[in-house]
C-alpha positions as CSV (number, residue, x, y, z in Angstrom):
1,M,-35.4,108.4,134.3
2,K,-31.9,109.4,135.5
3,R,-29.4,106.5,135.6
4,R,-25.9,106.1,136.8
5,V,-24.1,104.0,134.3
6,L,-20.6,102.4,134.3
7,W,-18.8,102.6,130.9
8,W,-16.2,99.9,131.0
9,F,-13.5,100.1,128.3
10,R,-11.9,96.7,127.6
11,G,-8.9,97.2,125.3
12,K,-10.8,96.6,122.1
13,D,-12.8,99.9,122.0
14,L,-10.2,102.5,122.9
15,R,-11.9,105.4,121.2
16,I,-14.6,108.1,121.7
17,E,-15.7,108.5,118.1
18,D,-18.4,106.1,116.9
19,H,-18.5,104.2,120.2
20,P,-21.7,102.1,120.5
21,F,-22.0,103.2,124.1
22,F,-23.3,106.6,123.0
23,E,-26.2,105.0,121.3
24,T,-27.5,103.8,124.7
25,L,-27.0,107.1,126.5
26,S,-29.8,109.4,127.7
27,P,-29.3,113.1,128.3
28,D,-29.7,112.9,132.1
29,D,-27.4,109.8,132.6
30,E,-24.5,110.0,134.9
31,V,-21.5,108.3,133.3
32,I,-18.5,106.7,135.1
33,P,-15.8,105.7,132.5
34,L,-13.6,102.9,133.7
35,F,-10.5,101.0,132.6
36,I,-9.2,98.0,134.6
37,I,-5.5,97.1,134.7
38,D,-5.6,93.3,135.0
39,P,-2.5,92.2,136.9
40,Y,-2.6,88.9,134.9
41,F,-1.7,90.9,131.8
42,F,0.2,93.8,133.3
43,K,2.7,92.0,135.4
44,P,6.2,92.2,133.8
45,E,6.6,88.4,133.1
46,R,3.2,88.3,131.3
47,A,3.6,91.7,129.5
48,K,6.9,90.4,128.0
49,E,4.8,87.7,126.2
50,M,3.1,90.4,124.1
51,P,5.4,93.4,124.2
52,H,4.3,95.1,121.0
53,R,0.6,95.0,121.8
54,I,1.3,96.3,125.3
55,Q,3.2,99.3,123.9
56,F,0.4,100.1,121.4
57,L,-2.2,99.6,124.2
58,L,-0.5,102.0,126.6
59,E,-0.2,104.7,124.0
60,S,-3.8,104.3,123.0
61,L,-4.9,104.4,126.6
62,E,-3.0,107.6,127.3
63,E,-4.8,109.3,124.3
64,L,-8.2,107.9,125.4
65,K,-7.7,109.3,128.9
66,E,-7.0,112.8,127.4
67,A,-10.0,112.5,125.1
68,I,-12.3,111.7,127.9
69,H,-10.8,114.6,130.0
70,N,-11.6,116.9,127.1
71,L,-15.2,115.8,127.3
72,G,-15.3,117.2,130.8
73,T,-15.0,114.0,132.8
74,E,-12.3,111.5,133.8
75,L,-11.3,108.0,132.9
76,I,-11.0,106.1,136.2
77,I,-8.2,103.5,136.1
78,R,-8.2,100.7,138.7
79,E,-6.2,97.5,139.1
80,G,-7.8,94.1,139.7
81,K,-9.7,91.3,138.1
82,S,-12.8,92.6,136.3
83,V,-15.0,89.7,137.6
84,D,-14.2,90.7,141.2
85,L,-13.7,94.4,140.9
86,I,-16.7,95.5,138.8
87,P,-19.4,94.1,141.0
88,Q,-17.6,95.7,144.0
89,L,-17.4,99.1,142.4
90,A,-20.9,98.9,140.9
91,K,-22.3,98.3,144.4
92,E,-20.1,101.0,146.0
93,W,-20.8,103.6,143.3
94,K,-24.6,102.7,143.2
95,I,-24.4,101.9,139.5
96,D,-27.7,101.2,137.7
97,Q,-26.3,99.5,134.6
98,V,-23.0,98.4,133.3
99,F,-22.1,98.8,129.6
100,C,-19.1,97.2,127.8
101,C,-18.3,95.8,124.4
102,R,-18.7,92.1,123.7
103,W,-15.7,89.9,123.3
104,I,-15.7,87.2,120.7
105,E,-13.1,84.8,122.1
106,P,-14.3,81.9,124.3
107,F,-12.4,83.0,127.3
108,G,-13.9,86.5,127.0
109,R,-17.4,85.1,126.7
110,E,-16.9,82.9,129.7
111,R,-15.7,86.0,131.7
112,D,-18.7,88.0,130.5
113,Q,-21.1,85.3,131.7
114,R,-19.4,85.2,135.1
115,L,-19.4,88.9,135.5
116,S,-23.1,89.2,134.4
117,D,-24.0,86.5,137.0
118,A,-22.1,88.3,139.7
119,L,-23.8,91.6,138.9
120,K,-27.2,90.0,138.9
121,T,-26.7,89.2,142.6
122,H,-26.8,93.0,143.1
123,S,-29.7,93.4,140.6
124,I,-27.5,95.3,138.2
125,P,-27.9,94.6,134.5
126,M,-24.9,94.3,132.2
127,T,-25.3,95.2,128.5
128,L,-22.9,93.9,125.9
129,L,-22.4,96.3,123.0
130,E,-21.4,95.4,119.5
131,G,-18.2,97.3,118.9
132,E,-15.7,94.8,117.4
133,T,-17.5,93.6,114.3
134,L,-19.7,95.1,111.5
135,F,-22.6,92.8,112.4
136,P,-23.4,91.0,115.7
137,P,-21.6,87.7,115.9
138,G,-23.9,84.9,114.9
139,S,-26.3,87.1,113.0
140,I,-25.1,86.3,109.4
141,R,-26.8,82.9,108.6
142,N,-27.6,80.8,105.6
143,G,-31.1,79.7,104.6
144,S,-31.0,76.9,107.1
145,D,-30.1,79.3,109.9
146,Q,-26.6,77.9,110.1
147,M,-23.2,79.7,110.0
148,F,-21.7,79.9,106.5
149,R,-18.7,77.6,105.9
150,V,-17.7,79.4,102.8
151,F,-16.7,83.1,102.6
152,T,-18.3,84.2,99.3
153,P,-22.0,83.6,100.3
154,F,-21.2,85.0,103.7
155,S,-19.9,88.2,102.1
156,K,-22.9,88.5,99.8
157,V,-25.3,88.5,102.8
158,C,-23.1,91.2,104.4
159,W,-23.2,93.3,101.3
160,S,-26.9,92.9,101.1
161,R,-27.5,94.0,104.7
162,G,-25.4,97.2,104.4
163,I,-23.6,99.0,107.2
164,H,-25.3,101.8,109.1
165,N,-23.0,104.2,110.9
166,K,-24.9,106.4,113.4
167,E,-21.7,108.4,114.4
168,S,-23.2,109.4,117.7
169,T,-20.3,111.1,119.5
170,P,-21.1,113.8,122.1
171,T,-19.0,116.9,122.6
172,S,-19.3,116.7,126.4
173,L,-20.1,114.4,129.3
174,P,-21.1,115.2,132.8
175,P,-18.3,115.1,135.4
176,I,-17.9,112.2,137.8
177,P,-20.5,112.6,140.6
178,S,-19.0,114.1,143.8
179,D,-19.9,111.0,145.9
180,I,-17.7,108.7,143.8
181,K,-14.4,107.9,145.4
182,I,-12.2,107.9,142.3
183,H,-8.9,106.6,143.6
184,S,-7.6,106.3,140.0
185,I,-4.1,104.9,139.5
186,S,-1.6,105.9,136.9
187,I,-1.3,104.1,133.6
188,P,1.7,101.7,133.9
189,S,4.8,102.7,132.0
190,L,6.9,100.3,129.8
191,T,9.7,100.8,132.3
192,Q,7.5,99.5,135.1
193,L,6.6,96.5,133.0
194,K,10.3,96.0,132.2
195,I,9.6,96.3,128.4
196,E,12.1,98.3,126.3
197,R,10.3,100.7,124.0
198,N,10.5,99.6,120.3
199,P,10.7,102.6,118.0
200,H,9.6,100.5,115.1
201,I,6.2,99.6,116.5
202,Q,3.3,101.4,115.0
203,K,2.1,104.3,117.2
204,G,-1.2,103.8,119.1
205,G,-4.1,106.1,119.5
206,S,-7.2,107.2,117.5
207,S,-5.5,110.4,116.1
208,E,-2.7,108.2,114.5
209,G,-5.3,105.8,113.2
210,K,-7.3,108.6,111.5
211,K,-4.1,109.9,109.9
212,I,-3.3,106.4,108.5
213,L,-6.9,106.0,107.2
214,H,-6.9,109.4,105.6
215,A,-3.5,108.7,103.9
216,F,-4.7,105.3,102.6
217,L,-8.0,106.6,101.2
218,S,-6.2,109.5,99.6
219,G,-3.8,107.3,97.6
220,P,-3.0,103.6,98.0
221,V,-6.6,102.4,98.0
222,S,-6.8,103.4,94.3
223,S,-4.4,100.6,93.3
224,Y,-5.3,98.2,96.1
225,S,-6.3,95.3,93.9
226,S,-3.0,95.3,92.0
227,M,-0.6,96.4,94.8
228,R,-1.9,94.9,98.1
229,D,0.2,91.7,97.7
230,R,3.4,93.6,96.8
231,M,5.8,93.4,99.8
232,D,8.1,96.0,98.3
233,H,5.3,98.7,98.2
234,R,3.0,100.3,100.8
235,G,-0.1,99.0,99.1
236,T,-2.1,97.9,102.2
237,S,-4.0,100.0,104.7
238,R,-1.8,99.3,107.8
239,L,-5.0,99.8,109.9
240,S,-5.0,96.3,111.4
241,A,-3.6,97.3,114.9
242,H,-6.1,100.2,115.1
243,I,-8.9,97.9,114.2
244,K,-7.7,95.3,116.7
245,F,-7.6,97.8,119.6
246,G,-10.7,99.7,118.5
247,T,-8.9,103.0,118.2
248,L,-10.8,103.3,115.0
249,S,-14.3,101.9,114.5
250,I,-14.6,99.2,111.9
251,R,-18.0,100.6,111.1
252,S,-16.5,104.0,110.5
253,I,-13.7,102.7,108.3
254,W,-16.3,100.9,106.2
255,Q,-18.4,104.1,105.8
256,K,-15.5,106.4,105.1
257,T,-14.3,104.0,102.4
258,I,-17.7,103.9,100.8
259,L,-17.8,107.7,100.8
260,S,-14.4,107.9,99.1
261,G,-16.0,106.3,96.1
262,L,-17.1,102.7,95.4
263,T,-14.6,101.2,92.8
264,D,-13.2,97.8,92.1
265,D,-10.3,98.7,94.4
266,T,-12.4,100.0,97.3
267,R,-14.6,96.9,97.0
268,K,-11.6,94.7,97.2
269,F,-10.5,96.5,100.4
270,L,-14.0,96.2,101.9
271,N,-14.0,92.5,101.0
272,E,-10.8,92.1,103.1
273,L,-12.7,93.7,106.0
274,L,-15.4,91.1,105.5
275,W,-12.7,88.3,105.6
276,R,-11.9,89.7,109.1
277,E,-15.7,89.6,109.9
278,F,-15.9,86.0,108.7
279,S,-13.1,84.9,111.0
280,H,-14.8,86.5,114.0
281,H,-18.2,84.9,113.2
282,M,-16.5,81.6,112.8
283,L,-14.9,81.8,116.2
284,W,-18.2,82.8,117.7
285,E,-19.9,79.8,116.1
286,W,-17.0,77.3,116.8
287,P,-15.0,78.5,119.8
288,E,-13.1,75.3,119.8
289,L,-11.1,76.6,116.8
290,L,-8.6,78.2,119.1
291,S,-7.3,74.7,120.0
292,T,-8.3,72.4,117.2
293,P,-8.5,72.4,113.4
294,F,-11.9,73.1,111.7
295,R,-11.4,70.0,109.5
296,Q,-11.6,66.9,111.7
297,D,-9.4,64.9,109.3
298,F,-6.5,67.2,110.2
299,R,-6.7,66.4,113.9
300,D,-3.6,64.5,115.0
301,F,-1.9,65.3,111.8
302,P,1.7,63.8,111.9
303,Y,3.7,67.0,112.1
304,L,7.4,66.4,112.7
305,N,8.0,69.5,114.9
306,N,11.7,69.3,114.4
307,Q,13.3,71.7,117.0
308,E,16.2,72.9,114.8
309,D,13.9,73.7,111.9
310,W,11.5,75.5,114.3
311,R,14.4,77.6,115.7
312,A,15.6,78.5,112.2
313,W,12.1,79.6,111.2
314,L,11.7,81.7,114.4
315,E,15.0,83.5,113.9
316,G,14.7,84.0,110.2
317,K,17.6,81.7,109.3
318,T,15.9,79.1,107.0
319,G,18.1,80.0,104.0
320,Y,15.0,81.2,102.0
321,P,15.2,85.0,102.0
322,I,11.5,85.8,101.7
323,V,10.7,83.5,104.6
324,D,13.5,84.9,106.7
325,A,12.5,88.5,105.9
326,A,9.0,87.8,107.2
327,A,10.3,86.3,110.4
328,R,12.6,89.3,111.0
329,E,9.9,91.9,110.1
330,L,7.7,90.4,112.8
331,L,10.4,90.6,115.5
332,T,11.6,94.0,114.5
333,T,8.3,95.9,113.8
334,G,5.5,93.8,115.3
335,Y,4.0,93.6,111.8
336,V,4.1,91.2,108.9
337,H,2.8,92.0,105.4
338,N,-0.2,89.7,104.7
339,R,1.4,88.0,101.7
340,A,4.5,87.4,103.8
341,R,2.4,85.9,106.5
342,M,0.9,83.4,104.1
343,I,4.3,82.5,102.6
344,S,5.8,82.1,106.1
345,A,2.9,80.0,107.4
346,S,2.8,77.7,104.3
347,F,6.6,77.1,104.6
348,L,6.4,76.3,108.3
349,T,3.4,73.9,108.1
350,K,4.1,72.2,104.8
351,H,7.8,72.3,103.9
352,L,8.9,72.0,107.5
353,L,5.9,69.9,108.8
354,I,5.6,71.9,112.0
355,D,2.2,72.3,113.7
356,Y,0.4,75.4,112.7
357,R,-0.5,76.1,116.3
358,R,3.1,76.8,117.2
359,G,3.3,79.4,114.4
360,E,0.0,80.8,115.5
361,E,1.2,81.2,119.1
362,H,4.5,82.9,117.9
363,F,2.6,85.4,115.8
364,M,0.3,86.2,118.7
365,K,3.3,87.0,120.9
366,Y,4.8,89.5,118.6
367,L,2.1,90.9,116.3
368,T,0.9,94.4,117.3
369,D,-2.3,93.6,115.5
370,G,-2.5,90.1,117.1
371,D,-6.2,89.2,117.0
372,W,-7.2,85.7,118.2
373,A,-9.9,85.1,115.6
374,Q,-8.1,86.5,112.6
375,N,-4.7,85.0,113.4
376,N,-6.3,81.6,114.0
377,A,-8.2,81.8,110.7
378,G,-5.1,82.8,108.8
379,W,-3.0,80.0,110.1
380,Q,-5.7,77.4,109.6
381,W,-6.2,78.7,106.1
382,S,-2.5,78.4,105.3
383,A,-2.3,74.9,106.8
384,G,-5.2,73.8,104.8
385,C,-7.2,72.7,107.8
386,G,-9.6,75.7,108.3
387,C,-13.0,76.7,107.2
388,D,-12.9,77.7,103.5
389,A,-9.1,77.2,103.6
390,Q,-6.8,76.9,100.7
391,P,-6.7,73.2,99.4
392,W,-4.5,71.1,101.6
393,F,-2.3,70.2,98.6
394,R,-1.6,73.8,97.6
395,I,1.9,74.6,98.8
396,F,3.4,78.1,98.3
397,N,6.8,78.1,96.5
398,P,8.7,80.8,98.4
399,I,10.9,81.6,95.4
400,T,8.0,82.0,93.0
401,Q,6.1,84.1,95.5
402,A,9.2,86.3,96.1
403,L,9.8,86.9,92.3
404,K,6.2,87.9,91.9
405,F,5.6,90.0,94.9
406,D,9.1,91.3,95.7
407,P,10.6,91.3,92.2
408,S,13.6,93.6,92.9
409,G,14.2,92.2,96.4
410,E,13.6,95.5,98.3
411,Y,11.6,93.8,101.0
412,V,14.3,91.1,101.5
413,R,17.1,93.6,101.6
414,K,15.3,95.7,104.2
415,Y,14.9,92.9,106.7
416,V,17.8,90.6,105.8
417,P,20.8,92.9,105.9
418,E,23.3,90.2,105.1
419,L,21.8,90.3,101.6
420,S,21.6,94.1,101.2
421,E,24.4,94.1,98.6
422,V,23.2,91.1,96.7
423,S,22.2,91.7,93.1
424,N,18.7,91.1,91.8
425,E,20.0,88.0,90.0
426,W,20.7,86.2,93.3
427,I,18.6,88.0,95.9
428,H,15.9,85.3,96.1
429,T,18.2,82.3,95.5
430,P,21.5,83.2,97.0
431,W,22.6,79.6,97.3
432,L,22.8,79.4,93.5
433,A,25.4,82.2,93.4
434,P,29.1,81.5,92.8
435,E,31.0,80.4,95.9
436,D,33.2,83.5,96.0
437,L,30.1,85.6,96.4
438,R,28.3,83.4,98.8
439,S,31.3,83.4,101.2
440,Q,30.9,87.2,101.5
441,W,27.3,87.2,102.5
442,R,27.4,85.0,105.6
443,Y,23.9,83.8,104.9
444,P,22.8,80.1,105.6
445,N,22.0,77.6,102.9
446,P,18.4,76.3,102.7
447,I,17.6,74.0,105.6
448,I,15.5,71.9,103.3
449,G,15.0,71.5,99.5
450,L,11.7,72.8,98.3
451,D,10.8,69.7,96.4
452,E,12.0,67.5,99.3
453,G,9.7,69.4,101.7
454,R,6.8,69.4,99.3
455,Q,7.0,65.6,98.7
456,R,7.4,64.9,102.3
457,F,4.3,66.8,103.2
458,L,2.2,65.3,100.4
459,A,3.3,61.8,101.4
460,A,2.3,62.4,105.1
461,A,-1.0,64.0,104.0
462,K,-1.8,61.1,101.6
463,V,-1.4,58.6,104.4
464,H,-3.2,60.6,107.1
465,L,-6.0,62.1,105.0
466,K,-6.3,58.8,103.0
467,R,-6.5,60.6,99.7
468,D,-4.3,61.3,96.7
469,T,-3.2,64.7,95.4
470,P,-5.8,65.8,92.7
């Protein structure tokens, strides 16, 4: 039977290739593609709270609009709140069914429920598609039908299930029916949103994502296990922003990696995708994680939250080059190498005793790949309070980490220009250099001694957690 369906893009599925919507489509269906500009996110004062993601999103949206045009139809862009606008348009356009991709976050789930209820009053069904994860959230369970609390058994179940990629992408779609009043608005510009374009931000759009994936599978993946933690090399995929915005299908990335050859290195990369999967399934199971630690004994942890220390960490002026390089990479490029994220998070939460949620919020503001589930899981892991987190008593030594993963200091020199002329001998410990050299660099001394910060955290944890260090 002929249907008129609304295809609602939501900012996490900005692609045509391998979109789950096409698996639901019948040959005679009339399709109305829609993207909604929510004024809450797209007003200048709000957009400035996530400038890098907005830039990537707008570029991806422009490319999506062109791709849909090439299929023979048009992406309608309207402004308003989805919960109010979609029922109104669905009734006006005589829509038979609404399709959109599921959101994992609790605020997205609440919005989905409100929208579904509103559509039901018009007898219009709403179907949530699985486009953000490899498996439907909540579908990977243990033998007791509970969510896994440890990654390894979770990943084993995922591997045993396998990923099936149907790759159902049509070459054309029917044009918008003539009775539809399109009234599409233009995609907002960065200028309208009062955001200055950052030339260092990764380019958005599916075509760019496919180039990055091809380049990764053609080279760096072959040494992924040994080089992914090196901050001075391009050893990671750099696909995170494209996965976050759905310009590439996570399912397609998995399949293309398998087809490139299953080796120890490609398995390691795929396992990292499963860590992402784990974080999304955790947030689905425990939505309260966005506001509270997974481990109850870490609630009300006695963080000091010293404002001067916080400001030094934000601006990359802690006196520890590897920590400062991570802070400045984030502000400059909207990206932080994963190893640098862990070093930075450990230093903030343990050496400086600052609440992980403050760091989590700061990362979400500036990361182009800012993903609520993954960012939260990463910060709780580093703070030692998450599900399958590192032991609470494990504290990264930024000097040891830097010597191992940025041995010649290239990463530090790139993002901390004050130290660009410093020799390898002093690049990670500039405060130990002779005074005549230090006076030339204009770089701050460490804001806290590593042993002092370590002992302070362990003492606080011992009292609060009521346990000794093993």
